[in-house]
PDB file of N, CA, C and O in Angstrom, chain B, residues numbered from 101:
ATOM      1  N   MET B 101      69.642  73.797  88.338  1.00  0.00           N
ATOM      2  CA  MET B 101      69.788  74.681  87.184  1.00  0.00           C
ATOM      3  C   MET B 101      68.406  74.954  86.604  1.00  0.00           C
ATOM      4  O   MET B 101      67.514  74.106  86.641  1.00  0.00           O
ATOM      5  N   ALA B 102      68.257  76.151  86.072  1.00  0.00           N
ATOM      6  CA  ALA B 102      66.974  76.569  85.528  1.00  0.00           C
ATOM      7  C   ALA B 102      66.680  75.874  84.198  1.00  0.00           C
ATOM      8  O   ALA B 102      67.588  75.520  83.446  1.00  0.00           O
ATOM      9  N   ASN B 103      65.395  75.691  83.933  1.00  0.00           N
ATOM     10  CA  ASN B 103      64.972  75.066  82.688  1.00  0.00           C
ATOM     11  C   ASN B 103      64.526  76.089  81.652  1.00  0.00           C
ATOM     12  O   ASN B 103      64.641  75.862  80.447  1.00  0.00           O
ATOM     13  N   ILE B 104      64.019  77.213  82.132  1.00  0.00           N
ATOM     14  CA  ILE B 104      63.490  78.237  81.239  1.00  0.00           C
ATOM     15  C   ILE B 104      64.651  79.022  80.633  1.00  0.00           C
ATOM     16  O   ILE B 104      65.630  79.337  81.310  1.00  0.00           O
ATOM     17  N   LYS B 105      64.520  79.331  79.339  1.00  0.00           N
ATOM     18  CA  LYS B 105      65.601  79.976  78.598  1.00  0.00           C
ATOM     19  C   LYS B 105      66.019  81.309  79.215  1.00  0.00           C
ATOM     20  O   LYS B 105      67.211  81.597  79.326  1.00  0.00           O
ATOM     21  N   SER B 106      65.055  82.111  79.612  1.00  0.00           N
ATOM     22  CA  SER B 106      65.379  83.416  80.197  1.00  0.00           C
ATOM     23  C   SER B 106      66.070  83.263  81.550  1.00  0.00           C
ATOM     24  O   SER B 106      66.936  84.066  81.901  1.00  0.00           O
ATOM     25  N   ALA B 107      65.691  82.240  82.305  1.00  0.00           N
ATOM     26  CA  ALA B 107      66.312  82.007  83.609  1.00  0.00           C
ATOM     27  C   ALA B 107      67.753  81.521  83.444  1.00  0.00           C
ATOM     28  O   ALA B 107      68.625  81.857  84.245  1.00  0.00           O
ATOM     29  N   VAL B 108      67.993  80.734  82.409  1.00  0.00           N
ATOM     30  CA  VAL B 108      69.361  80.276  82.121  1.00  0.00           C
ATOM     31  C   VAL B 108      70.232  81.468  81.770  1.00  0.00           C
ATOM     32  O   VAL B 108      71.366  81.577  82.238  1.00  0.00           O
ATOM     33  N   LYS B 109      69.701  82.366  80.941  1.00  0.00           N
ATOM     34  CA  LYS B 109      70.444  83.563  80.542  1.00  0.00           C
ATOM     35  C   LYS B 109      70.739  84.444  81.763  1.00  0.00           C
ATOM     36  O   LYS B 109      71.844  84.965  81.912  1.00  0.00           O
ATOM     37  N   ARG B 110      69.738  84.601  82.630  1.00  0.00           N
ATOM     38  CA  ARG B 110      69.923  85.414  83.831  1.00  0.00           C
ATOM     39  C   ARG B 110      71.014  84.822  84.720  1.00  0.00           C
ATOM     40  O   ARG B 110      71.806  85.562  85.304  1.00  0.00           O
ATOM     41  N   ALA B 111      71.060  83.504  84.825  1.00  0.00           N
ATOM     42  CA  ALA B 111      72.074  82.840  85.645  1.00  0.00           C
ATOM     43  C   ALA B 111      73.473  83.103  85.088  1.00  0.00           C
ATOM     44  O   ALA B 111      74.417  83.334  85.842  1.00  0.00           O
ATOM     45  N   LYS B 112      73.595  83.066  83.760  1.00  0.00           N
ATOM     46  CA  LYS B 112      74.890  83.345  83.129  1.00  0.00           C
ATOM     47  C   LYS B 112      75.299  84.793  83.368  1.00  0.00           C
ATOM     48  O   LYS B 112      76.455  85.074  83.686  1.00  0.00           O
ATOM     49  N   GLN B 113      74.345  85.712  83.212  1.00  0.00           N
ATOM     50  CA  GLN B 113      74.638  87.130  83.420  1.00  0.00           C
ATOM     51  C   GLN B 113      75.035  87.406  84.865  1.00  0.00           C
ATOM     52  O   GLN B 113      75.923  88.217  85.129  1.00  0.00           O
ATOM     53  N   ALA B 114      74.372  86.727  85.798  1.00  0.00           N
ATOM     54  CA  ALA B 114      74.684  86.910  87.215  1.00  0.00           C
ATOM     55  C   ALA B 114      76.099  86.437  87.516  1.00  0.00           C
ATOM     56  O   ALA B 114      76.816  87.058  88.301  1.00  0.00           O
ATOM     57  N   ALA B 115      76.498  85.330  86.885  1.00  0.00           N
ATOM     58  CA  ALA B 115      77.842  84.808  87.107  1.00  0.00           C
ATOM     59  C   ALA B 115      78.900  85.773  86.578  1.00  0.00           C
ATOM     60  O   ALA B 115      79.927  85.989  87.221  1.00  0.00           O
ATOM     61  N   VAL B 116      78.649  86.344  85.421  1.00  0.00           N
ATOM     62  CA  VAL B 116      79.594  87.296  84.824  1.00  0.00           C
ATOM     63  C   VAL B 116      79.708  88.553  85.685  1.00  0.00           C
ATOM     64  O   VAL B 116      80.811  89.023  85.962  1.00  0.00           O
ATOM     65  N   SER B 117      78.563  89.095  86.105  1.00  0.00           N
ATOM     66  CA  SER B 117      78.594  90.309  86.917  1.00  0.00           C
ATOM     67  C   SER B 117      79.211  90.046  88.281  1.00  0.00           C
ATOM     68  O   SER B 117      79.851  90.928  88.854  1.00  0.00           O
ATOM     69  N   HIS B 118      79.025  88.840  88.805  1.00  0.00           N
ATOM     70  CA  HIS B 118      79.616  88.484  90.096  1.00  0.00           C
ATOM     71  C   HIS B 118      81.139  88.540  90.022  1.00  0.00           C
ATOM     72  O   HIS B 118      81.787  89.092  90.911  1.00  0.00           O
ATOM     73  N   THR B 119      81.707  87.971  88.966  1.00  0.00           N
ATOM     74  CA  THR B 119      83.165  87.995  88.834  1.00  0.00           C
ATOM     75  C   THR B 119      83.679  89.409  88.591  1.00  0.00           C
ATOM     76  O   THR B 119      84.738  89.781  89.095  1.00  0.00           O
ATOM     77  N   ARG B 120      82.939  90.193  87.825  1.00  0.00           N
ATOM     78  CA  ARG B 120      83.340  91.575  87.558  1.00  0.00           C
ATOM     79  C   ARG B 120      83.307  92.399  88.842  1.00  0.00           C
ATOM     80  O   ARG B 120      84.231  93.162  89.122  1.00  0.00           O
ATOM     81  N   ASN B 121      82.231  92.238  89.622  1.00  0.00           N
ATOM     82  CA  ASN B 121      82.109  92.977  90.875  1.00  0.00           C
ATOM     83  C   ASN B 121      83.183  92.559  91.874  1.00  0.00           C
ATOM     84  O   ASN B 121      83.743  93.396  92.582  1.00  0.00           O
ATOM     85  N   LYS B 122      83.465  91.268  91.924  1.00  0.00           N
ATOM     86  CA  LYS B 122      84.478  90.758  92.838  1.00  0.00           C
ATOM     87  C   LYS B 122      85.847  91.326  92.486  1.00  0.00           C
ATOM     88  O   LYS B 122      86.623  91.684  93.372  1.00  0.00           O
ATOM     89  N   ALA B 123      86.140  91.408  91.187  1.00  0.00           N
ATOM     90  CA  ALA B 123      87.416  91.971  90.742  1.00  0.00           C
ATOM     91  C   ALA B 123      87.515  93.450  91.117  1.00  0.00           C
ATOM     92  O   ALA B 123      88.573  93.913  91.543  1.00  0.00           O
ATOM     93  N   GLY B 124      86.425  94.186  90.961  1.00  0.00           N
ATOM     94  CA  GLY B 124      86.422  95.607  91.303  1.00  0.00           C
ATOM     95  C   GLY B 124      86.643  95.841  92.782  1.00  0.00           C
ATOM     96  O   GLY B 124      87.403  96.729  93.169  1.00  0.00           O
ATOM     97  N   LYS B 125      85.979  95.045  93.612  1.00  0.00           N
ATOM     98  CA  LYS B 125      86.152  95.192  95.055  1.00  0.00           C
ATOM     99  C   LYS B 125      87.559  94.800  95.480  1.00  0.00           C
ATOM    100  O   LYS B 125      88.138  95.412  96.378  1.00  0.00           O
ATOM    101  N   SER B 126      88.098  93.790  94.839  1.00  0.00           N
ATOM    102  CA  SER B 126      89.462  93.360  95.135  1.00  0.00           C
ATOM    103  C   SER B 126      90.455  94.458  94.779  1.00  0.00           C
ATOM    104  O   SER B 126      91.413  94.700  95.513  1.00  0.00           O
ATOM    105  N   ARG B 127      90.223  95.121  93.653  1.00  0.00           N
ATOM    106  CA  ARG B 127      91.080  96.225  93.226  1.00  0.00           C
ATOM    107  C   ARG B 127      91.047  97.348  94.266  1.00  0.00           C
ATOM    108  O   ARG B 127      92.080  97.942  94.575  1.00  0.00           O
ATOM    109  N   CYS B 128      89.860  97.634  94.802  1.00  0.00           N
ATOM    110  CA  CYS B 128      89.720  98.669  95.823  1.00  0.00           C
ATOM    111  C   CYS B 128      90.504  98.300  97.088  1.00  0.00           C
ATOM    112  O   CYS B 128      91.216  99.129  97.655  1.00  0.00           O
ATOM    113  N   LEU B 129      90.361  97.059  97.511  1.00  0.00           N
ATOM    114  CA  LEU B 129      91.035  96.627  98.728  1.00  0.00           C
ATOM    115  C   LEU B 129      92.550  96.641  98.573  1.00  0.00           C
ATOM    116  O   LEU B 129      93.272  97.002  99.502  1.00  0.00           O
ATOM    117  N   THR B 130      93.024  96.248  97.404  1.00  0.00           N
ATOM    118  CA  THR B 130      94.461  96.237  97.168  1.00  0.00           C
ATOM    119  C   THR B 130      95.033  97.649  97.223  1.00  0.00           C
ATOM    120  O   THR B 130      96.069  97.877  97.848  1.00  0.00           O
ATOM    121  N   SER B 131      94.366  98.590  96.577  1.00  0.00           N
ATOM    122  CA  SER B 131      94.867  99.964  96.592  1.00  0.00           C
ATOM    123  C   SER B 131      94.740 100.574  97.987  1.00  0.00           C
ATOM    124  O   SER B 131      95.559 101.407  98.375  1.00  0.00           O
ATOM    125  N   ARG B 132      93.721 100.166  98.740  1.00  0.00           N
ATOM    126  CA  ARG B 132      93.553 100.640 100.116  1.00  0.00           C
ATOM    127  C   ARG B 132      94.708 100.155 100.977  1.00  0.00           C
ATOM    128  O   ARG B 132      95.240 100.909 101.792  1.00  0.00           O
ATOM    129  N   LYS B 133      95.099  98.891 100.797  1.00  0.00           N
ATOM    130  CA  LYS B 133      96.218  98.343 101.566  1.00  0.00           C
ATOM    131  C   LYS B 133      97.513  99.088 101.273  1.00  0.00           C
ATOM    132  O   LYS B 133      98.339  99.274 102.167  1.00  0.00           O
ATOM    133  N   LYS B 134      97.695  99.516 100.021  1.00  0.00           N
ATOM    134  CA  LYS B 134      98.895 100.268  99.662  1.00  0.00           C
ATOM    135  C   LYS B 134      98.933 101.613 100.374  1.00  0.00           C
ATOM    136  O   LYS B 134      99.988 102.042 100.842  1.00  0.00           O
ATOM    137  N   VAL B 135      97.783 102.279 100.456  1.00  0.00           N
ATOM    138  CA  VAL B 135      97.715 103.571 101.148  1.00  0.00           C
ATOM    139  C   VAL B 135      97.988 103.366 102.632  1.00  0.00           C
ATOM    140  O   VAL B 135      98.757 104.116 103.233  1.00  0.00           O
ATOM    141  N   LEU B 136      97.365 102.359 103.221  1.00  0.00           N
ATOM    142  CA  LEU B 136      97.560 102.110 104.649  1.00  0.00           C
ATOM    143  C   LEU B 136      99.008 101.741 104.968  1.00  0.00           C
ATOM    144  O   LEU B 136      99.532 102.133 106.010  1.00  0.00           O
ATOM    145  N   ALA B 137      99.651 100.995 104.084  1.00  0.00           N
ATOM    146  CA  ALA B 137     101.057 100.642 104.286  1.00  0.00           C
ATOM    147  C   ALA B 137     101.929 101.886 104.250  1.00  0.00           C
ATOM    148  O   ALA B 137     102.871 102.010 105.033  1.00  0.00           O
ATOM    149  N   ALA B 138     101.623 102.806 103.346  1.00  0.00           N
ATOM    150  CA  ALA B 138     102.384 104.053 103.255  1.00  0.00           C
ATOM    151  C   ALA B 138     102.162 104.913 104.500  1.00  0.00           C
ATOM    152  O   ALA B 138     103.086 105.568 104.980  1.00  0.00           O
ATOM    153  N   ILE B 139     100.944 104.906 105.014  1.00  0.00           N
ATOM    154  CA  ILE B 139     100.650 105.661 106.229  1.00  0.00           C
ATOM    155  C   ILE B 139     101.396 105.056 107.418  1.00  0.00           C
ATOM    156  O   ILE B 139     101.961 105.779 108.238  1.00  0.00           O
ATOM    157  N   GLU B 140     101.392 103.736 107.502  1.00  0.00           N
ATOM    158  CA  GLU B 140     102.089 103.053 108.597  1.00  0.00           C
ATOM    159  C   GLU B 140     103.590 103.344 108.585  1.00  0.00           C
ATOM    160  O   GLU B 140     104.214 103.486 109.636  1.00  0.00           O
ATOM    161  N   SER B 141     104.158 103.430 107.378  1.00  0.00           N
ATOM    162  CA  SER B 141     105.590 103.705 107.278  1.00  0.00           C
ATOM    163  C   SER B 141     105.908 105.172 107.575  1.00  0.00           C
ATOM    164  O   SER B 141     107.060 105.516 107.840  1.00  0.00           O
ATOM    165  N   GLY B 142     104.888 106.037 107.531  1.00  0.00           N
ATOM    166  CA  GLY B 142     105.076 107.447 107.837  1.00  0.00           C
ATOM    167  C   GLY B 142     105.544 108.273 106.656  1.00  0.00           C
ATOM    168  O   GLY B 142     105.927 109.431 106.821  1.00  0.00           O
ATOM    169  N   ASN B 143     105.517 107.691 105.464  1.00  0.00           N
ATOM    170  CA  ASN B 143     105.961 108.386 104.263  1.00  0.00           C
ATOM    171  C   ASN B 143     104.772 109.121 103.645  1.00  0.00           C
ATOM    172  O   ASN B 143     103.926 108.515 102.988  1.00  0.00           O
ATOM    173  N   LYS B 144     104.722 110.433 103.867  1.00  0.00           N
ATOM    174  CA  LYS B 144     103.565 111.204 103.414  1.00  0.00           C
ATOM    175  C   LYS B 144     103.504 111.326 101.893  1.00  0.00           C
ATOM    176  O   LYS B 144     102.416 111.279 101.321  1.00  0.00           O
ATOM    177  N   GLU B 145     104.652 111.482 101.227  1.00  0.00           N
ATOM    178  CA  GLU B 145     104.653 111.616  99.762  1.00  0.00           C
ATOM    179  C   GLU B 145     104.134 110.342  99.104  1.00  0.00           C
ATOM    180  O   GLU B 145     103.324 110.379  98.178  1.00  0.00           O
ATOM    181  N   GLU B 146     104.625 109.218  99.610  1.00  0.00           N
ATOM    182  CA  GLU B 146     104.175 107.936  99.066  1.00  0.00           C
ATOM    183  C   GLU B 146     102.700 107.710  99.359  1.00  0.00           C
ATOM    184  O   GLU B 146     101.972 107.161  98.532  1.00  0.00           O
ATOM    185  N   ALA B 147     102.261 108.138 100.545  1.00  0.00           N
ATOM    186  CA  ALA B 147     100.858 107.993 100.931  1.00  0.00           C
ATOM    187  C   ALA B 147      99.961 108.822 100.019  1.00  0.00           C
ATOM    188  O   ALA B 147      98.887 108.372  99.620  1.00  0.00           O
ATOM    189  N   LEU B 148     100.403 110.032  99.691  1.00  0.00           N
ATOM    190  CA  LEU B 148      99.605 110.885  98.806  1.00  0.00           C
ATOM    191  C   LEU B 148      99.527 110.307  97.399  1.00  0.00           C
ATOM    192  O   LEU B 148      98.486 110.383  96.746  1.00  0.00           O
ATOM    193  N   LYS B 149     100.620 109.736  96.941  1.00  0.00           N
ATOM    194  CA  LYS B 149     100.641 109.115  95.614  1.00  0.00           C
ATOM    195  C   LYS B 149      99.691 107.911  95.568  1.00  0.00           C
ATOM    196  O   LYS B 149      98.922 107.749  94.620  1.00  0.00           O
ATOM    197  N   ALA B 150      99.759 107.079  96.599  1.00  0.00           N
ATOM    198  CA  ALA B 150      98.881 105.904  96.681  1.00  0.00           C
ATOM    199  C   ALA B 150      97.431 106.329  96.877  1.00  0.00           C
ATOM    200  O   ALA B 150      96.516 105.679  96.371  1.00  0.00           O
ATOM    201  N   PHE B 151      97.222 107.426  97.615  1.00  0.00           N
ATOM    202  CA  PHE B 151      95.864 107.936  97.839  1.00  0.00           C
ATOM    203  C   PHE B 151      95.234 108.410  96.532  1.00  0.00           C
ATOM    204  O   PHE B 151      94.040 108.216  96.304  1.00  0.00           O
ATOM    205  N   SER B 152      96.039 109.027  95.685  1.00  0.00           N
ATOM    206  CA  SER B 152      95.547 109.475  94.387  1.00  0.00           C
ATOM    207  C   SER B 152      95.064 108.291  93.558  1.00  0.00           C
ATOM    208  O   SER B 152      94.004 108.350  92.934  1.00  0.00           O
ATOM    209  N   ALA B 153      95.845 107.223  93.556  1.00  0.00           N
ATOM    210  CA  ALA B 153      95.449 106.014  92.829  1.00  0.00           C
ATOM    211  C   ALA B 153      94.205 105.389  93.455  1.00  0.00           C
ATOM    212  O   ALA B 153      93.327 104.891  92.751  1.00  0.00           O
ATOM    213  N   TYR B 154      94.141 105.423  94.782  1.00  0.00           N
ATOM    214  CA  TYR B 154      93.000 104.850  95.509  1.00  0.00           C
ATOM    215  C   TYR B 154      91.707 105.586  95.183  1.00  0.00           C
ATOM    216  O   TYR B 154      90.673 104.957  94.961  1.00  0.00           O
ATOM    217  N   THR B 155      91.759 106.917  95.153  1.00  0.00           N
ATOM    218  CA  THR B 155      90.556 107.681  94.831  1.00  0.00           C
ATOM    219  C   THR B 155      90.096 107.399  93.406  1.00  0.00           C
ATOM    220  O   THR B 155      88.897 107.331  93.134  1.00  0.00           O
ATOM    221  N   SER B 156      91.047 107.237  92.508  1.00  0.00           N
ATOM    222  CA  SER B 156      90.703 106.918  91.129  1.00  0.00           C
ATOM    223  C   SER B 156      89.976 105.579  91.042  1.00  0.00           C
ATOM    224  O   SER B 156      88.963 105.455  90.354  1.00  0.00           O
ATOM    225  N   VAL B 157      90.501 104.586  91.743  1.00  0.00           N
ATOM    226  CA  VAL B 157      89.881 103.257  91.740  1.00  0.00           C
ATOM    227  C   VAL B 157      88.496 103.318  92.363  1.00  0.00           C
ATOM    228  O   VAL B 157      87.559 102.701  91.855  1.00  0.00           O
ATOM    229  N   LEU B 158      88.357 104.058  93.459  1.00  0.00           N
ATOM    230  CA  LEU B 158      87.054 104.185  94.110  1.00  0.00           C
ATOM    231  C   LEU B 158      86.039 104.846  93.188  1.00  0.00           C
ATOM    232  O   LEU B 158      84.894 104.402  93.096  1.00  0.00           O
ATOM    233  N   ASP B 159      86.459 105.908  92.506  1.00  0.00           N
ATOM    234  CA  ASP B 159      85.547 106.598  91.601  1.00  0.00           C
ATOM    235  C   ASP B 159      85.095 105.690  90.461  1.00  0.00           C
ATOM    236  O   ASP B 159      83.928 105.710  90.069  1.00  0.00           O
ATOM    237  N   LYS B 160      86.017 104.900  89.936  1.00  0.00           N
ATOM    238  CA  LYS B 160      85.676 103.994  88.845  1.00  0.00           C
ATOM    239  C   LYS B 160      84.697 102.920  89.294  1.00  0.00           C
ATOM    240  O   LYS B 160      83.746 102.605  88.579  1.00  0.00           O
ATOM    241  N   THR B 161      84.925 102.357  90.473  1.00  0.00           N
ATOM    242  CA  THR B 161      84.020 101.315  90.952  1.00  0.00           C
ATOM    243  C   THR B 161      82.651 101.894  91.295  1.00  0.00           C
ATOM    244  O   THR B 161      81.630 101.234  91.101  1.00  0.00           O
ATOM    245  N   ALA B 162      82.626 103.118  91.800  1.00  0.00           N
ATOM    246  CA  ALA B 162      81.347 103.764  92.100  1.00  0.00           C
ATOM    247  C   ALA B 162      80.598 104.078  90.805  1.00  0.00           C
ATOM    248  O   ALA B 162      79.376 103.947  90.739  1.00  0.00           O
ATOM    249  N   LYS B 163      81.336 104.492  89.782  1.00  0.00           N
ATOM    250  CA  LYS B 163      80.716 104.809  88.495  1.00  0.00           C
ATOM    251  C   LYS B 163      80.083 103.569  87.865  1.00  0.00           C
ATOM    252  O   LYS B 163      79.033 103.652  87.227  1.00  0.00           O
ATOM    253  N   LYS B 164      80.735 102.415  88.053  1.00  0.00           N
ATOM    254  CA  LYS B 164      80.220 101.167  87.502  1.00  0.00           C
ATOM    255  C   LYS B 164      79.107 100.564  88.347  1.00  0.00           C
ATOM    256  O   LYS B 164      78.470  99.596  87.933  1.00  0.00           O
ATOM    257  N   GLY B 165      78.865 101.130  89.534  1.00  0.00           N
ATOM    258  CA  GLY B 165      77.790 100.649  90.383  1.00  0.00           C
ATOM    259  C   GLY B 165      78.186  99.488  91.278  1.00  0.00           C
ATOM    260  O   GLY B 165      77.324  98.840  91.871  1.00  0.00           O
ATOM    261  N   ILE B 166      79.483  99.217  91.382  1.00  0.00           N
ATOM    262  CA  ILE B 166      79.936  98.115  92.236  1.00  0.00           C
ATOM    263  C   ILE B 166      79.788  98.519  93.700  1.00  0.00           C
ATOM    264  O   ILE B 166      79.375  97.716  94.536  1.00  0.00           O
ATOM    265  N   ILE B 167      80.130  99.771  94.001  1.00  0.00           N
ATOM    266  CA  ILE B 167      79.866 100.320  95.323  1.00  0.00           C
ATOM    267  C   ILE B 167      79.068 101.604  95.149  1.00  0.00           C
ATOM    268  O   ILE B 167      79.063 102.205  94.075  1.00  0.00           O
ATOM    269  N   CYS B 168      78.397 102.017  96.214  1.00  0.00           N
ATOM    270  CA  CYS B 168      77.588 103.236  96.174  1.00  0.00           C
ATOM    271  C   CYS B 168      78.504 104.457  96.166  1.00  0.00           C
ATOM    272  O   CYS B 168      79.599 104.417  96.727  1.00  0.00           O
ATOM    273  N   LYS B 169      78.058 105.543  95.529  1.00  0.00           N
ATOM    274  CA  LYS B 169      78.895 106.740  95.441  1.00  0.00           C
ATOM    275  C   LYS B 169      79.139 107.366  96.810  1.00  0.00           C
ATOM    276  O   LYS B 169      80.203 107.937  97.051  1.00  0.00           O
ATOM    277  N   ASN B 170      78.165 107.262  97.702  1.00  0.00           N
ATOM    278  CA  ASN B 170      78.363 107.790  99.055  1.00  0.00           C
ATOM    279  C   ASN B 170      79.384 106.955  99.822  1.00  0.00           C
ATOM    280  O   ASN B 170      80.153 107.481 100.627  1.00  0.00           O
ATOM    281  N   ASN B 171      79.383 105.667  99.569  1.00  0.00           N
ATOM    282  CA  ASN B 171      80.359 104.768 100.182  1.00  0.00           C
ATOM    283  C   ASN B 171      81.766 105.163  99.733  1.00  0.00           C
ATOM    284  O   ASN B 171      82.681 105.252 100.551  1.00  0.00           O
ATOM    285  N   ALA B 172      81.931 105.397  98.447  1.00  0.00           N
ATOM    286  CA  ALA B 172      83.233 105.804  97.914  1.00  0.00           C
ATOM    287  C   ALA B 172      83.659 107.139  98.507  1.00  0.00           C
ATOM    288  O   ALA B 172      84.821 107.317  98.872  1.00  0.00           O
ATOM    289  N   SER B 173      82.730 108.067  98.603  1.00  0.00           N
ATOM    290  CA  SER B 173      83.031 109.381  99.147  1.00  0.00           C
ATOM    291  C   SER B 173      83.457 109.287 100.607  1.00  0.00           C
ATOM    292  O   SER B 173      84.402 109.957 101.023  1.00  0.00           O
ATOM    293  N   ARG B 174      82.769 108.464 101.380  1.00  0.00           N
ATOM    294  CA  ARG B 174      83.104 108.287 102.789  1.00  0.00           C
ATOM    295  C   ARG B 174      84.501 107.688 102.950  1.00  0.00           C
ATOM    296  O   ARG B 174      85.273 108.123 103.804  1.00  0.00           O
ATOM    297  N   LYS B 175      84.820 106.693 102.128  1.00  0.00           N
ATOM    298  CA  LYS B 175      86.134 106.053 102.217  1.00  0.00           C
ATOM    299  C   LYS B 175      87.244 107.035 101.861  1.00  0.00           C
ATOM    300  O   LYS B 175      88.290 107.050 102.509  1.00  0.00           O
ATOM    301  N   LYS B 176      87.022 107.858 100.831  1.00  0.00           N
ATOM    302  CA  LYS B 176      88.025 108.859 100.442  1.00  0.00           C
ATOM    303  C   LYS B 176      88.230 109.870 101.564  1.00  0.00           C
ATOM    304  O   LYS B 176      89.361 110.246 101.872  1.00  0.00           O
ATOM    305  N   SER B 177      87.134 110.304 102.170  1.00  0.00           N
ATOM    306  CA  SER B 177      87.206 111.294 103.232  1.00  0.00           C
ATOM    307  C   SER B 177      87.975 110.771 104.438  1.00  0.00           C
ATOM    308  O   SER B 177      88.814 111.478 104.996  1.00  0.00           O
ATOM    309  N   ARG B 178      87.695 109.549 104.838  1.00  0.00           N
ATOM    310  CA  ARG B 178      88.369 108.977 105.996  1.00  0.00           C
ATOM    311  C   ARG B 178      89.861 108.752 105.735  1.00  0.00           C
ATOM    312  O   ARG B 178      90.694 108.949 106.619  1.00  0.00           O
ATOM    313  N   MET B 179      90.178 108.344 104.522  1.00  0.00           N
ATOM    314  CA  MET B 179      91.578 108.113 104.186  1.00  0.00           C
ATOM    315  C   MET B 179      92.322 109.449 104.130  1.00  0.00           C
ATOM    316  O   MET B 179      93.467 109.537 104.575  1.00  0.00           O
ATOM    317  N   ALA B 180      91.679 110.490 103.586  1.00  0.00           N
ATOM    318  CA  ALA B 180      92.304 111.813 103.538  1.00  0.00           C
ATOM    319  C   ALA B 180      92.559 112.343 104.939  1.00  0.00           C
ATOM    320  O   ALA B 180      93.580 112.985 105.185  1.00  0.00           O
ATOM    321  N   THR B 181      91.648 112.083 105.850  1.00  0.00           N
ATOM    322  CA  THR B 181      91.812 112.520 107.232  1.00  0.00           C
ATOM    323  C   THR B 181      93.007 111.833 107.883  1.00  0.00           C
ATOM    324  O   THR B 181      93.781 112.466 108.600  1.00  0.00           O
ATOM    325  N   SER B 182      93.153 110.529 107.628  1.00  0.00           N
ATOM    326  CA  SER B 182      94.271 109.810 108.234  1.00  0.00           C
ATOM    327  C   SER B 182      95.602 110.238 107.625  1.00  0.00           C
ATOM    328  O   SER B 182      96.626 110.198 108.308  1.00  0.00           O
ATOM    329  N   ILE B 183      95.612 110.647 106.357  1.00  0.00           N
ATOM    330  CA  ILE B 183      96.840 111.158 105.747  1.00  0.00           C
ATOM    331  C   ILE B 183      97.171 112.538 106.311  1.00  0.00           C
ATOM    332  O   ILE B 183      98.338 112.858 106.535  1.00  0.00           O
ATOM    333  N   ALA B 184      96.144 113.351 106.540  1.00  0.00           N
ATOM    334  CA  ALA B 184      96.358 114.694 107.080  1.00  0.00           C
ATOM    335  C   ALA B 184      96.955 114.630 108.492  1.00  0.00           C
ATOM    336  O   ALA B 184      97.704 115.523 108.889  1.00  0.00           O
ATOM    337  N   LYS B 185      96.630 113.594 109.236  1.00  0.00           N
ATOM    338  CA  LYS B 185      97.164 113.438 110.591  1.00  0.00           C
ATOM    339  C   LYS B 185      98.653 113.086 110.594  1.00  0.00           C
ATOM    340  O   LYS B 185      99.317 113.192 111.624  1.00  0.00           O
ATOM    341  N   LEU B 186      99.175 112.666 109.428  1.00  0.00           N
ATOM    342  CA  LEU B 186     100.583 112.281 109.325  1.00  0.00           C
ATOM    343  C   LEU B 186     101.542 113.443 109.594  1.00  0.00           C
ATOM    344  O   LEU B 186     102.615 113.249 110.164  1.00  0.00           O
ATOM    345  N   ALA B 187     101.154 114.634 109.186  1.00  0.00           N
ATOM    346  CA  ALA B 187     102.014 115.819 109.261  1.00  0.00           C
ATOM    347  C   ALA B 187     102.931 115.808 110.461  1.00  0.00           C
ATOM    348  O   ALA B 187     103.711 116.742 110.651  1.00  0.00           O
TER     349      ALA B 187
END
């Protein structure tokens, strides 16, 4: 453990941001699994509904800096392509 006051504060801040980032990534993965489950079942309406929620979660995590905006954009694009193939 750090002895210097600023280093102690930085360690606390890192721990807080780590849990926040982990929660954000977990939220993304959970919503992604819902979209993939809907795609696997072949239900396009349900897939589109879950995709809408997924894009919202991705945008929020990208806005907070948990993931890069290009990363979020790529994930949305690939998921939209797989939903379009459902037709």
